[in-house]
N, CA, C, O and the ligand as a Tripos MOL2 file, in Angstrom:
@<TRIPOS>MOLECULE
protein
  317   315    80     0     0
PROTEIN
NO_CHARGES

@<TRIPOS>ATOM
      1 N           0.9810   -1.3420    0.1300 N.3       1 MET1
      2 CA          0.0850    0.0070    0.0310 C.3       1 MET1
      3 C           0.9360    1.2260   -0.0080 C.2       1 MET1
      4 O           1.8270    1.4180    0.8180 O.2       1 MET1
      5 N           0.6070    2.1870   -1.1400 N.am      2 ILE2
      6 CA          1.2830    3.4280   -1.0270 C.3       2 ILE2
      7 C           0.5110    4.5420   -0.1890 C.2       2 ILE2
      8 O           1.0340    5.4940    0.3910 O.2       2 ILE2
      9 N          -0.8990    4.2090   -0.2490 N.am      3 ASP3
     10 CA         -1.5450    5.3380    0.6310 C.3       3 ASP3
     11 C          -1.5550    5.0760    1.7920 C.2       3 ASP3
     12 O          -2.5560    4.6190    2.3440 O.2       3 ASP3
     13 N          -0.3900    5.3230    2.4260 N.am      4 THR4
     14 CA         -0.5620    5.3280    4.0170 C.3       4 THR4
     15 C          -0.0810    6.7950    4.8140 C.2       4 THR4
     16 O           0.1730    6.9090    6.0130 O.2       4 THR4
     17 N          -0.0490    7.6030    4.0210 N.am      5 VAL5
     18 CA          0.4100    8.9610    4.4470 C.3       5 VAL5
     19 C          -0.8830    9.4140    5.2970 C.2       5 VAL5
     20 O          -2.0020    9.4770    4.7890 O.2       5 VAL5
     21 N          -0.6120    9.7210    6.6400 N.am      6 PRO6
     22 CA         -1.6520   10.2140    7.3690 C.3       6 PRO6
     23 C          -2.2550   11.4320    7.0170 C.2       6 PRO6
     24 O          -1.4580   12.2210    6.5110 O.2       6 PRO6
     25 N          -3.6470   11.9210    7.1450 N.am      7 GLY7
     26 CA         -4.2300   12.9720    6.7110 C.3       7 GLY7
     27 C          -3.6650   14.1740    7.4590 C.2       7 GLY7
     28 O          -2.8680   14.0420    8.3880 O.2       7 GLY7
     29 N          -4.0960   15.3190    7.0310 N.am      8 PRO8
     30 CA         -3.7240   16.6300    7.7480 C.3       8 PRO8
     31 C          -4.1230   16.8050    9.1710 C.2       8 PRO8
     32 O          -3.4190   17.4960    9.9080 O.2       8 PRO8
     33 N          -5.0840   16.2900    9.5610 N.am      9 LEU9
     34 CA         -5.7950   16.1030   11.0150 C.3       9 LEU9
     35 C          -5.6530   14.7780   11.5680 C.2       9 LEU9
     36 O          -6.2050   14.4850   12.6290 O.2       9 LEU9
     37 N          -4.9010   13.9030   10.8760 N.am     10 ALA10
     38 CA         -4.8130   12.4630   11.7500 C.3      10 ALA10
     39 C          -4.1360   12.6490   12.9510 C.2      10 ALA10
     40 O          -3.1390   13.3680   13.0270 O.2      10 ALA10
     41 N          -4.6590   11.9880   13.9890 N.am     11 GLU11
     42 CA         -3.9520   11.7290   15.3000 C.3      11 GLU11
     43 C          -2.8890   10.8310   15.3460 C.2      11 GLU11
     44 O          -2.9550    9.7620   14.7390 O.2      11 GLU11
     45 N          -1.8360   11.1780   16.0580 N.am     12 PRO12
     46 CA         -1.6100   12.4630   16.7430 C.3      12 PRO12
     47 C          -1.1040   13.4680   15.9130 C.2      12 PRO12
     48 O          -0.2490   13.1670   15.0800 O.2      12 PRO12
     49 N          -1.5530   14.7550   16.0310 N.am     13 CYS13
     50 CA         -1.0960   15.8290   15.3030 C.3      13 CYS13
     51 C           0.2730   16.3940   15.7150 C.2      13 CYS13
     52 O           0.3930   16.2640   16.9330 O.2      13 CYS13
     53 N           1.2080   16.8950   15.2310 N.am     14 ARG14
     54 CA          2.3200   17.4770   15.6390 C.3      14 ARG14
     55 C           2.5540   18.9240   15.9030 C.2      14 ARG14
     56 O           3.4120   19.4550   16.6080 O.2      14 ARG14
     57 N           1.4460   19.5320   15.0630 N.am     15 PHE15
     58 CA          1.5420   21.0640   14.9160 C.3      15 PHE15
     59 C          -0.0290   21.4570   15.0720 C.2      15 PHE15
     60 O          -0.9950   20.7690   14.7420 O.2      15 PHE15
     61 N          -0.0200   22.8030   15.6880 N.am     16 GLY16
     62 CA         -1.5790   23.3980   15.8710 C.3      16 GLY16
     63 C          -2.1310   23.4840   14.4670 C.2      16 GLY16
     64 O          -1.4160   24.1230   13.6960 O.2      16 GLY16
     65 N          -3.1710   23.0160   13.9970 N.am     17 VAL17
     66 CA         -3.7610   23.1710   12.9300 C.3      17 VAL17
     67 C          -4.2470   24.8480   12.7590 C.2      17 VAL17
     68 O          -4.6130   25.2500   11.6540 O.2      17 VAL17
     69 N          -4.2200   25.5270   13.6410 N.am     18 TYR18
     70 CA         -4.7130   26.8800   13.6630 C.3      18 TYR18
     71 C          -3.5270   27.8580   13.7550 C.2      18 TYR18
     72 O          -3.7080   28.9720   13.2620 O.2      18 TYR18
     73 N          -2.3820   27.5970   14.3020 N.am     19 THR19
     74 CA         -1.3080   28.3090   14.5620 C.3      19 THR19
     75 C          -0.1030   27.9510   13.7180 C.2      19 THR19
     76 O           0.7330   28.7680   13.3330 O.2      19 THR19
     77 N          -0.0930   26.6650   13.4720 N.am     20 GLY20
     78 CA          1.2080   26.3030   12.8740 C.3      20 GLY20
     79 C           2.3540   26.1760   13.6280 C.2      20 GLY20
     80 O           3.4560   26.1890   13.0780 O.2      20 GLY20
     81 N           2.2330   26.0580   14.8040 N.am     21 LEU21
     82 CA          3.2820   25.9760   15.8660 C.3      21 LEU21
     83 C           3.2580   24.5230   16.3710 C.2      21 LEU21
     84 O           2.2510   23.8260   16.4930 O.2      21 LEU21
     85 N           4.4710   24.1930   16.6330 N.am     22 GLU22
     86 CA          4.5700   22.7910   17.4670 C.3      22 GLU22
     87 C           3.5520   22.9020   18.6550 C.2      22 GLU22
     88 O           3.3240   23.9350   19.2850 O.2      22 GLU22
     89 N           3.0390   21.8080   18.8380 N.am     23 LEU23
     90 CA          2.0140   21.5770   19.9580 C.3      23 LEU23
     91 C           2.5910   22.0010   21.3080 C.2      23 LEU23
     92 O           2.0100   22.7570   22.0860 O.2      23 LEU23
     93 N           3.8930   21.3950   21.5310 N.am     24 GLU24
     94 CA          4.4660   21.7700   22.6410 C.3      24 GLU24
     95 C           5.0020   23.2220   22.8820 C.2      24 GLU24
     96 O           5.4760   23.5900   23.9570 O.2      24 GLU24
     97 N           4.8800   23.9890   21.7950 N.am     25 LEU25
     98 CA          4.8790   25.4570   22.0730 C.3      25 LEU25
     99 C           3.8690   26.4180   22.0770 C.2      25 LEU25
    100 O           3.9960   27.6360   22.1930 O.2      25 LEU25
    101 N           2.5820   25.5820   21.9030 N.am     26 GLN26
    102 CA          1.4870   26.2030   21.6820 C.3      26 GLN26
    103 C           0.7900   26.5080   23.0340 C.2      26 GLN26
    104 O           0.7270   25.6890   23.9510 O.2      26 GLN26
    105 N           0.3220   27.6400   23.0700 N.am     27 ALA27
    106 CA         -0.5200   27.9490   24.3930 C.3      27 ALA27
    107 C          -1.7990   27.4130   24.0940 C.2      27 ALA27
    108 O          -2.3500   27.3980   22.9940 O.2      27 ALA27
    109 N          -2.3150   26.8770   25.4140 N.am     28 PRO28
    110 CA         -3.6920   26.1810   25.2910 C.3      28 PRO28
    111 C          -4.8370   27.3280   24.7300 C.2      28 PRO28
    112 O          -5.8890   26.9440   24.2170 O.2      28 PRO28
    113 N          -4.5470   28.6070   24.8690 N.am     29 ASP29
    114 CA         -5.6550   29.4670   24.5910 C.3      29 ASP29
    115 C          -5.4930   30.1010   23.1110 C.2      29 ASP29
    116 O          -6.0870   31.1070   22.7240 O.2      29 ASP29
    117 N          -4.5520   29.3090   22.3320 N.am     30 ALA30
    118 CA         -4.2720   30.0040   21.0420 C.3      30 ALA30
    119 C          -5.2070   29.3430   19.8860 C.2      30 ALA30
    120 O          -5.0570   29.5160   18.6770 O.2      30 ALA30
    121 N          -6.1590   28.5850   20.4880 N.am     31 ILE31
    122 CA         -7.1060   27.9800   19.5620 C.3      31 ILE31
    123 C          -8.2640   28.8840   19.5860 C.2      31 ILE31
    124 O          -8.8120   29.0480   20.6760 O.2      31 ILE31
    125 N          -8.7460   29.5260   18.5030 N.am     32 PRO32
    126 CA         -9.9740   30.4810   18.7770 C.3      32 PRO32
    127 C         -11.2930   29.4870   19.1500 C.2      32 PRO32
    128 O         -11.4380   28.3090   18.8230 O.2      32 PRO32
    129 N         -12.2740   30.4050   19.9980 N.am     33 PRO33
    130 CA        -13.4820   29.3920   20.2860 C.3      33 PRO33
    131 C         -14.1600   28.8700   19.1170 C.2      33 PRO33
    132 O         -14.7120   27.7700   19.1650 O.2      33 PRO33
    133 N         -14.1560   29.7110   17.8840 N.am     34 ALA34
    134 CA        -15.0720   29.1340   16.9900 C.3      34 ALA34
    135 C         -14.4280   27.8060   16.4010 C.2      34 ALA34
    136 O         -15.1340   26.8540   16.0660 O.2      34 ALA34
    137 N         -12.9530   27.8010   16.2870 N.am     35 ALA35
    138 CA        -12.2770   26.5360   15.9970 C.3      35 ALA35
    139 C         -12.6360   25.4700   16.6850 C.2      35 ALA35
    140 O         -12.8420   24.4770   15.9880 O.2      35 ALA35
    141 N         -12.7950   25.3330   17.9530 N.am     36 ARG36
    142 CA        -13.1040   24.4460   19.0770 C.3      36 ARG36
    143 C         -14.3330   23.8960   18.5230 C.2      36 ARG36
    144 O         -14.4310   22.6690   18.5620 O.2      36 ARG36
    145 N         -15.2850   24.5610   18.0180 N.am     37 LEU37
    146 CA        -16.4340   24.2120   17.6360 C.3      37 LEU37
    147 C         -16.7000   23.5320   16.4360 C.2      37 LEU37
    148 O         -17.7550   22.9450   16.1970 O.2      37 LEU37
    149 N         -15.4580   23.6430   15.4690 N.am     38 GLY38
    150 CA        -15.5070   23.0580   14.4720 C.3      38 GLY38
    151 C         -16.2140   23.9930   13.1450 C.2      38 GLY38
    152 O         -16.6950   23.5880   12.0860 O.2      38 GLY38
    153 N         -16.0800   25.1910   13.6010 N.am     39 LEU39
    154 CA        -16.5380   26.2290   12.5890 C.3      39 LEU39
    155 C         -15.3720   26.6870   11.7690 C.2      39 LEU39
    156 O         -15.5420   26.9990   10.5910 O.2      39 LEU39
    157 N         -14.2630   26.7380   12.3060 N.am     40 GLU40
    158 CA        -13.2850   27.5260   11.5640 C.3      40 GLU40
    159 C         -12.3940   26.4300   11.1550 C.2      40 GLU40
    160 O         -11.8630   25.5700   11.8570 O.2      40 GLU40
    161 N         -12.3200   26.6500    9.7120 N.am     41 PRO41
    162 CA        -11.1520   25.6620    8.9020 C.3      41 PRO41
    163 C          -9.7400   25.7610    9.5690 C.2      41 PRO41
    164 O          -9.2080   26.7980    9.9670 O.2      41 PRO41
    165 N          -9.2180   24.4630    9.6210 N.am     42 PRO42
    166 CA         -8.0290   24.4430   10.1430 C.3      42 PRO42
    167 C          -6.8510   25.2490    8.8670 C.2      42 PRO42
    168 O          -6.8520   24.9960    7.6620 O.2      42 PRO42
    169 N          -6.1090   26.0460    9.4460 N.am     43 ARG43
    170 CA         -4.9140   26.8640    8.4160 C.3      43 ARG43
    171 C          -3.6800   25.8350    8.1470 C.2      43 ARG43
    172 O          -3.1740   25.7620    7.0270 O.2      43 ARG43
    173 N          -3.3040   25.1810    9.0520 N.am     44 PHE44
    174 CA         -2.0800   24.5140    9.0730 C.3      44 PHE44
    175 C          -2.1400   23.0860    9.0100 C.2      44 PHE44
    176 O          -3.0580   22.4650    9.5450 O.2      44 PHE44
    177 N          -1.2200   22.5380    8.3910 N.am     45 CYS45
    178 CA         -1.4550   20.8090    8.5270 C.3      45 CYS45
    179 C          -0.7270   20.4150    9.7660 C.2      45 CYS45
    180 O           0.4060   20.7820   10.0760 O.2      45 CYS45
    181 N          -1.7110   19.4260   10.6020 N.am     46 GLY46
    182 CA         -1.3830   18.9860   11.9080 C.3      46 GLY46
    183 C           0.0600   18.0840   11.6460 C.2      46 GLY46
    184 O           0.8510   17.9210   12.5750 O.2      46 GLY46
    185 N           0.2700   17.6190   10.5190 N.am     47 GLN47
    186 CA          1.4670   16.7730   10.4970 C.3      47 GLN47
    187 C           2.7190   17.3750   10.3200 C.2      47 GLN47
    188 O           3.6850   16.9390   10.9460 O.2      47 GLN47
    189 N           2.8340   18.3710    9.5080 N.am     48 CYS48
    190 CA          3.9620   19.0300    9.2430 C.3      48 CYS48
    191 C           3.9200   20.5140    9.2990 C.2      48 CYS48
    192 O           4.9390   21.1270    8.9810 O.2      48 CYS48
    193 N           2.8030   21.1910    9.6880 N.am     49 GLY49
    194 CA          2.8510   22.4740   10.0330 C.3      49 GLY49
    195 C           2.8830   23.5560    8.5860 C.2      49 GLY49
    196 O           2.9500   24.7830    8.6580 O.2      49 GLY49
    197 N           2.8250   22.8490    7.4600 N.am     50 ARG50
    198 CA          2.6420   23.7010    6.2220 C.3      50 ARG50
    199 C           1.3500   24.5040    6.1310 C.2      50 ARG50
    200 O           0.3200   24.0180    6.6000 O.2      50 ARG50
    201 N           1.3440   25.5880    5.6110 N.am     51 ARG51
    202 CA          0.0150   26.1780    5.3690 C.3      51 ARG51
    203 C          -0.6860   25.5700    4.6580 C.2      51 ARG51
    204 O          -0.1140   25.1160    3.6660 O.2      51 ARG51
    205 N          -2.1900   25.2700    4.7920 N.am     52 MET52
    206 CA         -2.8300   24.5430    3.7440 C.3      52 MET52
    207 C          -3.7030   25.4770    2.8710 C.2      52 MET52
    208 O          -4.1570   26.4740    3.4320 O.2      52 MET52
    209 N          -3.9820   25.2810    1.6110 N.am     53 VAL53
    210 CA         -4.9200   25.8190    1.0740 C.3      53 VAL53
    211 C          -6.2660   25.4690    1.4300 C.2      53 VAL53
    212 O          -6.7310   24.3430    1.2510 O.2      53 VAL53
    213 N          -6.9600   26.5370    1.9890 N.am     54 VAL54
    214 CA         -8.1990   26.4250    2.4640 C.3      54 VAL54
    215 C          -9.5090   26.9960    1.5100 C.2      54 VAL54
    216 O          -9.3960   28.1210    1.0210 O.2      54 VAL54
    217 N         -10.4440   26.3960    1.3190 N.am     55 GLN55
    218 CA        -11.5460   26.6470    0.6670 C.3      55 GLN55
    219 C         -12.7390   26.5830    1.3890 C.2      55 GLN55
    220 O         -13.2130   25.4900    1.7000 O.2      55 GLN55
    221 N         -13.3190   27.7230    1.7140 N.am     56 VAL56
    222 CA        -14.4600   27.7980    2.4810 C.3      56 VAL56
    223 C         -15.8060   27.7870    1.5490 C.2      56 VAL56
    224 O         -15.8910   28.5790    0.6110 O.2      56 VAL56
    225 N         -16.6320   27.0550    1.7810 N.am     57 ARG57
    226 CA        -18.1060   26.7920    1.0260 C.3      57 ARG57
    227 C         -18.9660   27.2390    1.8580 C.2      57 ARG57
    228 O         -18.6980   27.3730    3.0520 O.2      57 ARG57
    229 N         -20.3480   27.5900    1.2370 N.am     58 PRO58
    230 CA        -21.3180   27.8480    2.1110 C.3      58 PRO58
    231 C         -21.8140   26.5160    3.3100 C.2      58 PRO58
    232 O         -22.3600   26.8270    4.3690 O.2      58 PRO58
    233 N         -21.5630   25.2400    2.9900 N.am     59 ASP59
    234 CA        -21.7280   24.0880    3.6110 C.3      59 ASP59
    235 C         -20.6600   23.6400    4.3620 C.2      59 ASP59
    236 O         -20.8240   22.6460    5.0700 O.2      59 ASP59
    237 N         -19.5130   24.2450    4.3260 N.am     60 GLY60
    238 CA        -18.3780   23.7880    5.1220 C.3      60 GLY60
    239 C         -17.0470   24.2710    4.5050 C.2      60 GLY60
    240 O         -16.9220   25.3810    3.9880 O.2      60 GLY60
    241 N         -16.0320   23.3250    4.6030 N.am     61 TRP61
    242 CA        -14.8490   23.8570    4.1580 C.3      61 TRP61
    243 C         -13.9890   22.6410    3.7200 C.2      61 TRP61
    244 O         -14.2460   21.5050    4.1160 O.2      61 TRP61
    245 N         -12.7930   22.9720    2.7530 N.am     62 SER62
    246 CA        -11.9160   21.8130    2.7700 C.3      62 SER62
    247 C         -10.4460   22.5440    2.7320 C.2      62 SER62
    248 O         -10.2670   23.6550    2.2310 O.2      62 SER62
    249 N          -9.4720   21.7810    3.3130 N.am     63 ALA63
    250 CA         -8.2850   22.3030    3.4120 C.3      63 ALA63
    251 C          -7.1310   21.2800    2.9360 C.2      63 ALA63
    252 O          -7.1420   20.0960    3.2720 O.2      63 ALA63
    253 N          -6.2120   21.8120    2.1830 N.am     64 ARG64
    254 CA         -5.2770   20.6850    1.4860 C.3      64 ARG64
    255 C          -3.8590   21.2780    1.7120 C.2      64 ARG64
    256 O          -3.4080   22.4060    1.5090 O.2      64 ARG64
    257 N          -3.2670   20.0450    2.2400 N.am     65 CYS65
    258 CA         -1.6110   20.0550    2.2550 C.3      65 CYS65
    259 C          -0.9930   19.4720    0.9570 C.2      65 CYS65
    260 O          -1.5240   18.5870    0.2860 O.2      65 CYS65
    261 N           0.0590   20.0050    0.7150 N.am     66 SER66
    262 CA          0.7370   19.4610   -0.6000 C.3      66 SER66
    263 C           1.3590   18.2550   -0.2950 C.2      66 SER66
    264 O           1.6310   17.4860   -1.2160 O.2      66 SER66
    265 N           1.6280   17.9680    0.8720 N.am     67 ARG67
    266 CA          2.0980   16.5350    1.3120 C.3      67 ARG67
    267 C           1.1970   15.4050    1.8280 C.2      67 ARG67
    268 O           1.3220   14.1930    1.6550 O.2      67 ARG67
    269 N           0.3190   16.0430    2.4600 N.am     68 HIS68
    270 CA         -0.5430   15.1710    3.2540 C.3      68 HIS68
    271 C          -2.1100   15.0580    2.7370 C.2      68 HIS68
    272 O          -2.8370   14.2060    3.2480 O.2      68 HIS68
    273 N          -2.5780   15.8920    1.7660 N.am     69 GLY69
    274 CA         -3.6110   15.7190    1.0480 C.3      69 GLY69
    275 C          -4.6270   16.4800    1.7320 C.2      69 GLY69
    276 O          -4.3150   17.3460    2.5490 O.2      69 GLY69
    277 N          -6.0890   16.1480    1.3850 N.am     70 THR70
    278 CA         -7.1970   17.1910    1.8150 C.3      70 THR70
    279 C          -8.0220   16.5940    2.6350 C.2      70 THR70
    280 O          -8.4100   15.4410    2.4510 O.2      70 THR70
    281 N          -8.4370   17.4590    3.8070 N.am     71 VAL71
    282 CA         -9.3200   17.0960    4.5580 C.3      71 VAL71
    283 C         -10.6020   18.2340    4.2250 C.2      71 VAL71
    284 O         -10.5490   19.3730    3.7610 O.2      71 VAL71
    285 N         -11.7140   17.4250    4.6610 N.am     72 ASP72
    286 CA        -13.0330   18.1610    4.2920 C.3      72 ASP72
    287 C         -13.8630   18.1450    5.6150 C.2      72 ASP72
    288 O         -13.8000   17.2290    6.4340 O.2      72 ASP72
    289 N         -14.6310   19.2310    5.7350 N.am     73 SER73
    290 CA        -15.5260   19.2500    6.9240 C.3      73 SER73
    291 C         -16.7380   18.1870    6.7450 C.2      73 SER73
    292 O         -17.4130   17.7740    7.6880 O.2      73 SER73
    293 N         -16.8960   17.8350    5.4850 N.am     74 ALA74
    294 CA        -18.1210   16.9360    5.3850 C.3      74 ALA74
    295 C         -17.4510   15.6830    6.0180 C.2      74 ALA74
    296 O         -17.9650   15.2370    7.0450 O.2      74 ALA74
    297 N         -16.3710   15.0850    5.5090 N.am     75 GLU75
    298 CA        -15.8110   14.0020    6.1090 C.3      75 GLU75
    299 C         -15.7230   13.9250    7.6350 C.2      75 GLU75
    300 O         -16.0030   12.9090    8.2720 O.2      75 GLU75
    301 N         -15.3140   15.0720    8.1650 N.am     76 LEU76
    302 CA        -15.1670   14.9960    9.7340 C.3      76 LEU76
    303 C         -16.7980   14.9640   10.2900 C.2      76 LEU76
    304 O         -17.1080   14.3490   11.3100 O.2      76 LEU76
    305 N         -17.6510   15.6210    9.5660 N.am     77 GLY77
    306 CA        -18.8210   15.1750   10.0880 C.3      77 GLY77
    307 C         -19.3390   13.9160   10.1930 C.2      77 GLY77
    308 O         -20.1080   13.6110   11.1050 O.2      77 GLY77
    309 N         -18.9670   13.1200    9.2970 N.am     78 ARG78
    310 CA        -19.4450   11.7580    9.1520 C.3      78 ARG78
    311 C         -18.6460   10.8140   10.1800 C.2      78 ARG78
    312 O         -19.1090    9.7040   10.4390 O.2      78 ARG78
    313 N         -17.5410   11.2200   10.7190 N.am     79 ARG79
    314 CA        -16.8150   10.1720   11.6680 C.3      79 ARG79
    315 C         -17.6040   10.0750   12.9170 C.2      79 ARG79
    316 O         -17.2420    9.3190   13.8180 O.2      79 ARG79
    317 ZN          1.2530   18.1600    5.7290 Zn       80 ZN80
@<TRIPOS>BOND
     1     1     2 1
     2     2     3 1
     3     3     4 2
     4     3     5 am
     5     5     6 1
     6     6     7 1
     7     7     8 2
     8     7     9 am
     9     9    10 1
    10    10    11 1
    11    11    12 2
    12    11    13 am
    13    13    14 1
    14    14    15 1
    15    15    16 2
    16    15    17 am
    17    17    18 1
    18    18    19 1
    19    19    20 2
    20    19    21 am
    21    21    22 1
    22    22    23 1
    23    23    24 2
    24    23    25 am
    25    25    26 1
    26    26    27 1
    27    27    28 2
    28    27    29 am
    29    29    30 1
    30    30    31 1
    31    31    32 2
    32    31    33 am
    33    33    34 1
    34    34    35 1
    35    35    36 2
    36    35    37 am
    37    37    38 1
    38    38    39 1
    39    39    40 2
    40    39    41 am
    41    41    42 1
    42    42    43 1
    43    43    44 2
    44    43    45 am
    45    45    46 1
    46    46    47 1
    47    47    48 2
    48    47    49 am
    49    49    50 1
    50    50    51 1
    51    51    52 2
    52    51    53 am
    53    53    54 1
    54    54    55 1
    55    55    56 2
    56    55    57 am
    57    57    58 1
    58    58    59 1
    59    59    60 2
    60    59    61 am
    61    61    62 1
    62    62    63 1
    63    63    64 2
    64    63    65 am
    65    65    66 1
    66    66    67 1
    67    67    68 2
    68    67    69 am
    69    69    70 1
    70    70    71 1
    71    71    72 2
    72    71    73 am
    73    73    74 1
    74    74    75 1
    75    75    76 2
    76    75    77 am
    77    77    78 1
    78    78    79 1
    79    79    80 2
    80    79    81 am
    81    81    82 1
    82    82    83 1
    83    83    84 2
    84    83    85 am
    85    85    86 1
    86    86    87 1
    87    87    88 2
    88    87    89 am
    89    89    90 1
    90    90    91 1
    91    91    92 2
    92    91    93 am
    93    93    94 1
    94    94    95 1
    95    95    96 2
    96    95    97 am
    97    97    98 1
    98    98    99 1
    99    99   100 2
   100    99   101 am
   101   101   102 1
   102   102   103 1
   103   103   104 2
   104   103   105 am
   105   105   106 1
   106   106   107 1
   107   107   108 2
   108   107   109 am
   109   109   110 1
   110   110   111 1
   111   111   112 2
   112   111   113 am
   113   113   114 1
   114   114   115 1
   115   115   116 2
   116   115   117 am
   117   117   118 1
   118   118   119 1
   119   119   120 2
   120   119   121 am
   121   121   122 1
   122   122   123 1
   123   123   124 2
   124   123   125 am
   125   125   126 1
   126   126   127 1
   127   127   128 2
   128   127   129 am
   129   129   130 1
   130   130   131 1
   131   131   132 2
   132   131   133 am
   133   133   134 1
   134   134   135 1
   135   135   136 2
   136   135   137 am
   137   137   138 1
   138   138   139 1
   139   139   140 2
   140   139   141 am
   141   141   142 1
   142   142   143 1
   143   143   144 2
   144   143   145 am
   145   145   146 1
   146   146   147 1
   147   147   148 2
   148   147   149 am
   149   149   150 1
   150   150   151 1
   151   151   152 2
   152   151   153 am
   153   153   154 1
   154   154   155 1
   155   155   156 2
   156   155   157 am
   157   157   158 1
   158   158   159 1
   159   159   160 2
   160   159   161 am
   161   161   162 1
   162   162   163 1
   163   163   164 2
   164   163   165 am
   165   165   166 1
   166   166   167 1
   167   167   168 2
   168   167   169 am
   169   169   170 1
   170   170   171 1
   171   171   172 2
   172   171   173 am
   173   173   174 1
   174   174   175 1
   175   175   176 2
   176   175   177 am
   177   177   178 1
   178   178   179 1
   179   179   180 2
   180   179   181 am
   181   181   182 1
   182   182   183 1
   183   183   184 2
   184   183   185 am
   185   185   186 1
   186   186   187 1
   187   187   188 2
   188   187   189 am
   189   189   190 1
   190   190   191 1
   191   191   192 2
   192   191   193 am
   193   193   194 1
   194   194   195 1
   195   195   196 2
   196   195   197 am
   197   197   198 1
   198   198   199 1
   199   199   200 2
   200   199   201 am
   201   201   202 1
   202   202   203 1
   203   203   204 2
   204   203   205 am
   205   205   206 1
   206   206   207 1
   207   207   208 2
   208   207   209 am
   209   209   210 1
   210   210   211 1
   211   211   212 2
   212   211   213 am
   213   213   214 1
   214   214   215 1
   215   215   216 2
   216   215   217 am
   217   217   218 1
   218   218   219 1
   219   219   220 2
   220   219   221 am
   221   221   222 1
   222   222   223 1
   223   223   224 2
   224   223   225 am
   225   225   226 1
   226   226   227 1
   227   227   228 2
   228   227   229 am
   229   229   230 1
   230   230   231 1
   231   231   232 2
   232   231   233 am
   233   233   234 1
   234   234   235 1
   235   235   236 2
   236   235   237 am
   237   237   238 1
   238   238   239 1
   239   239   240 2
   240   239   241 am
   241   241   242 1
   242   242   243 1
   243   243   244 2
   244   243   245 am
   245   245   246 1
   246   246   247 1
   247   247   248 2
   248   247   249 am
   249   249   250 1
   250   250   251 1
   251   251   252 2
   252   251   253 am
   253   253   254 1
   254   254   255 1
   255   255   256 2
   256   255   257 am
   257   257   258 1
   258   258   259 1
   259   259   260 2
   260   259   261 am
   261   261   262 1
   262   262   263 1
   263   263   264 2
   264   263   265 am
   265   265   266 1
   266   266   267 1
   267   267   268 2
   268   267   269 am
   269   269   270 1
   270   270   271 1
   271   271   272 2
   272   271   273 am
   273   273   274 1
   274   274   275 1
   275   275   276 2
   276   275   277 am
   277   277   278 1
   278   278   279 1
   279   279   280 2
   280   279   281 am
   281   281   282 1
   282   282   283 1
   283   283   284 2
   284   283   285 am
   285   285   286 1
   286   286   287 1
   287   287   288 2
   288   287   289 am
   289   289   290 1
   290   290   291 1
   291   291   292 2
   292   291   293 am
   293   293   294 1
   294   294   295 1
   295   295   296 2
   296   295   297 am
   297   297   298 1
   298   298   299 1
   299   299   300 2
   300   299   301 am
   301   301   302 1
   302   302   303 1
   303   303   304 2
   304   303   305 am
   305   305   306 1
   306   306   307 1
   307   307   308 2
   308   307   309 am
   309   309   310 1
   310   310   311 1
   311   311   312 2
   312   311   313 am
   313   313   314 1
   314   314   315 1
   315   315   316 2
@<TRIPOS>SUBSTRUCTURE
     1 MET1         2 RESIDUE 1 A MET
     2 ILE2         6 RESIDUE 1 A ILE
     3 ASP3        10 RESIDUE 1 A ASP
     4 THR4        14 RESIDUE 1 A THR
     5 VAL5        18 RESIDUE 1 A VAL
     6 PRO6        22 RESIDUE 1 A PRO
     7 GLY7        26 RESIDUE 1 A GLY
     8 PRO8        30 RESIDUE 1 A PRO
     9 LEU9        34 RESIDUE 1 A LEU
    10 ALA10       38 RESIDUE 1 A ALA
    11 GLU11       42 RESIDUE 1 A GLU
    12 PRO12       46 RESIDUE 1 A PRO
    13 CYS13       50 RESIDUE 1 A CYS
    14 ARG14       54 RESIDUE 1 A ARG
    15 PHE15       58 RESIDUE 1 A PHE
    16 GLY16       62 RESIDUE 1 A GLY
    17 VAL17       66 RESIDUE 1 A VAL
    18 TYR18       70 RESIDUE 1 A TYR
    19 THR19       74 RESIDUE 1 A THR
    20 GLY20       78 RESIDUE 1 A GLY
    21 LEU21       82 RESIDUE 1 A LEU
    22 GLU22       86 RESIDUE 1 A GLU
    23 LEU23       90 RESIDUE 1 A LEU
    24 GLU24       94 RESIDUE 1 A GLU
    25 LEU25       98 RESIDUE 1 A LEU
    26 GLN26      102 RESIDUE 1 A GLN
    27 ALA27      106 RESIDUE 1 A ALA
    28 PRO28      110 RESIDUE 1 A PRO
    29 ASP29      114 RESIDUE 1 A ASP
    30 ALA30      118 RESIDUE 1 A ALA
    31 ILE31      122 RESIDUE 1 A ILE
    32 PRO32      126 RESIDUE 1 A PRO
    33 PRO33      130 RESIDUE 1 A PRO
    34 ALA34      134 RESIDUE 1 A ALA
    35 ALA35      138 RESIDUE 1 A ALA
    36 ARG36      142 RESIDUE 1 A ARG
    37 LEU37      146 RESIDUE 1 A LEU
    38 GLY38      150 RESIDUE 1 A GLY
    39 LEU39      154 RESIDUE 1 A LEU
    40 GLU40      158 RESIDUE 1 A GLU
    41 PRO41      162 RESIDUE 1 A PRO
    42 PRO42      166 RESIDUE 1 A PRO
    43 ARG43      170 RESIDUE 1 A ARG
    44 PHE44      174 RESIDUE 1 A PHE
    45 CYS45      178 RESIDUE 1 A CYS
    46 GLY46      182 RESIDUE 1 A GLY
    47 GLN47      186 RESIDUE 1 A GLN
    48 CYS48      190 RESIDUE 1 A CYS
    49 GLY49      194 RESIDUE 1 A GLY
    50 ARG50      198 RESIDUE 1 A ARG
    51 ARG51      202 RESIDUE 1 A ARG
    52 MET52      206 RESIDUE 1 A MET
    53 VAL53      210 RESIDUE 1 A VAL
    54 VAL54      214 RESIDUE 1 A VAL
    55 GLN55      218 RESIDUE 1 A GLN
    56 VAL56      222 RESIDUE 1 A VAL
    57 ARG57      226 RESIDUE 1 A ARG
    58 PRO58      230 RESIDUE 1 A PRO
    59 ASP59      234 RESIDUE 1 A ASP
    60 GLY60      238 RESIDUE 1 A GLY
    61 TRP61      242 RESIDUE 1 A TRP
    62 SER62      246 RESIDUE 1 A SER
    63 ALA63      250 RESIDUE 1 A ALA
    64 ARG64      254 RESIDUE 1 A ARG
    65 CYS65      258 RESIDUE 1 A CYS
    66 SER66      262 RESIDUE 1 A SER
    67 ARG67      266 RESIDUE 1 A ARG
    68 HIS68      270 RESIDUE 1 A HIS
    69 GLY69      274 RESIDUE 1 A GLY
    70 THR70      278 RESIDUE 1 A THR
    71 VAL71      282 RESIDUE 1 A VAL
    72 ASP72      286 RESIDUE 1 A ASP
    73 SER73      290 RESIDUE 1 A SER
    74 ALA74      294 RESIDUE 1 A ALA
    75 GLU75      298 RESIDUE 1 A GLU
    76 LEU76      302 RESIDUE 1 A LEU
    77 GLY77      306 RESIDUE 1 A GLY
    78 ARG78      310 RESIDUE 1 A ARG
    79 ARG79      314 RESIDUE 1 A ARG
    80 ZN80       317 GROUP 0 **** ****
């Protein structure tokens, strides 16, 4: 299997998806309240800290890391 690259938000994340900082360096209150509720799209890849390409739609969002692929809010809702 080649398709074993973890997705941008796969656990455990190494980087804050809203700050791009290593989680060890990220303050607990760095995550905006809207983000905790899942309303705010992630801006950075949780695996590598790269800035992701984010597209916001009326019904959600998708975010793409050049290394780790795309995560979509619709997929998160189904989990
Ligand atoms: Zn990545």
